[in-house]
C-alpha positions, -999 to 999 in steps of 0.1 A, spaced: -186 158 805 -176 118 798 -197 104 831 -229 127 814 -219 106 781 -218 72 798 -252 77 819 -270 82 784 -263 47 778 -283 16 774 -275 -12 802 -243 -34 790 -226 -6 775 -235 26 795 -215 1 826 -189 -7 800 -181 28 789 -182 40 830 -155 10 839 -135 24 811 -135 59 824 -124 45 860 -97 22 844 -84 49 819 -87 83 845 -109 110 838 -79 136 826 -64 105 803 -102 98 787 -106 134 782 -68 135 764 -81 107 742 -116 126 735 -95 158 725 -73 136 701 -103 121 691 -121 156 684 -156 156 697 -181 142 671 -160 109 669 -156 110 706 -193 111 713 -199 86 688 -174 59 704 -191 67 739 -221 64 721 -217 32 698 -185 9 705 -196 -9 679 -172 -31 656 -176 -7 628 -168 25 651 -139 8 670 -124 -3 631 -123 38 621 -106 46 655 -79 17 651 -75 32 615 -75 72 632 -52 60 658 -26 40 639 -3 15 655 18 39 671 -7 58 689 -22 25 704 18 19 715 18 48 732 -14 45 751 -4 8 758 29 23 772 7 51 791 -12 26 808 5 1 810 4 -38 798 -17 -48 825 -44 -22 825 -47 -24 786 -52 -59 789 -78 -51 814 -94 -25 786 -91 -51 760 -111 -78 784 -140 -51 791 -142 -46 753 -141 -78 742 -179 -82 742 -184 -52 721 -157 -58 688 -142 -89 677 -103 -100 695 -87 -89 667 -93 -52 676 -78 -56 707 -49 -29 714 -13 -31 703 12 -49 725 
């Protein structure tokens, strides 16, 4: 499912989405989709924009963001933050 969604994105965002899916692993990425709900997950995959990043941060809350960091490990979370840096301001980095 995620691979198909990444394939529909334009250029740079497609590459970014594919890298995030590769870093998270398909299982964890699909768990995130399940947690967010299908509609919001599709918007995240399609847009990855500043406004939506704010909504995701608000919905996840600091506690869940920290749980994601713990699951990924600090090093991998930092890599995800670096990959996402071009699509949102640095102030929206994962907690950690």
